[in-house]
C-alpha positions in Angstrom: 112.3 101.6 138.5 115.6 100.3 139.9 117.4 103.4 138.6 114.8 105.7 140.1 115.1 104.0 143.5 118.5 105.7 143.8 117.1 109.2 143.0 115.3 111.2 140.4 116.5 111.1 136.8 115.7 112.6 133.4 114.3 110.6 130.5 117.7 110.8 128.9 119.4 109.4 132.0 116.9 106.6 132.2 117.3 105.8 128.5 121.2 105.6 128.5 121.7 102.0 129.7 119.1 100.6 127.3 119.1 100.0 123.5 115.8 101.9 123.2 114.8 105.2 121.7 113.9 108.1 123.9 110.2 108.0 122.7 110.1 104.3 123.7 111.4 105.1 127.1 108.9 107.9 127.4 106.1 105.6 126.6 107.1 103.2 129.4 107.4 106.1 131.8 103.9 107.3 130.9 102.6 103.8 131.8 104.4 104.0 135.2 103.1 107.5 135.7 99.5 106.5 135.0 99.9 103.6 137.5 101.0 106.2 140.1 104.4 104.4 140.5 106.4 107.4 139.4 105.8 111.2 139.1 107.2 113.9 136.9 108.9 116.9 138.4 109.5 120.3 136.8 113.1 121.6 136.8 113.3 124.3 134.1 113.5 122.3 130.8 114.3 119.1 132.5 111.4 117.0 133.8 113.0 114.5 136.2 111.1 111.4 137.2 110.9 110.1 140.8 109.6 107.0 142.4 106.4 107.2 144.3 106.6 105.1 147.4 103.0 104.8 148.6 101.6 102.9 145.6 104.7 100.6 145.7 104.1 99.9 149.4 100.5 99.1 148.7 101.4 96.8 145.8 104.1 95.1 148.0 101.6 94.5 150.8 99.1 93.0 148.3 101.8 90.7 146.9 103.0 89.7 150.3 99.6 88.2 151.1 99.8 86.1 148.0 103.4 85.1 148.7 102.4 83.8 152.1 99.4 82.0 150.6 101.6 80.3 148.0 104.4 79.6 150.4 102.0 77.5 152.5 100.7 75.7 149.4 104.2 74.9 148.2 105.2 73.5 151.7 102.1 71.2 151.5 103.1 70.2 148.0 106.7 69.5 149.2 105.3 67.3 152.0 103.1 65.4 149.6 106.0 64.8 147.1 108.2 63.6 150.0 105.4 61.2 151.1 105.1 59.9 147.5 108.9 59.4 147.2 108.9 57.5 150.5 106.1 55.3 149.3 107.9 54.6 146.0 111.1 53.7 148.0 109.1 51.4 150.2 107.5 49.7 147.2 111.0 49.2 145.7 112.4 47.7 148.9 109.3 45.4 149.2 109.7 44.2 145.6 113.4 43.4 146.1 112.6 41.5 149.3 109.9 39.4 147.6 112.3 38.6 144.7 114.9 37.4 147.2 112.4 35.2 149.0 111.0 33.8 145.8 114.1 33.6 143.8 
């Protein structure tokens, strides 16, 4: 997908950087085609693949909603953990103070 973001490419071009066979790359490309994320063009014998922006935009919008949801949750978790650390620190100080008074 990253390679296709810079422009269309043949199966051989897409396979070059990877230690995979051309049939294995083709199998991956078919999955992406079925998902509507890439399409296959016709250029004589060459069949260049290109990225399809609309499904990626829709997927990104869907993921963004969940990113926002989890971001809020993680902020609440951070607050809770900070609260718990402060309680632990206060307990430690209180314990030390008691030891000094009693000891």
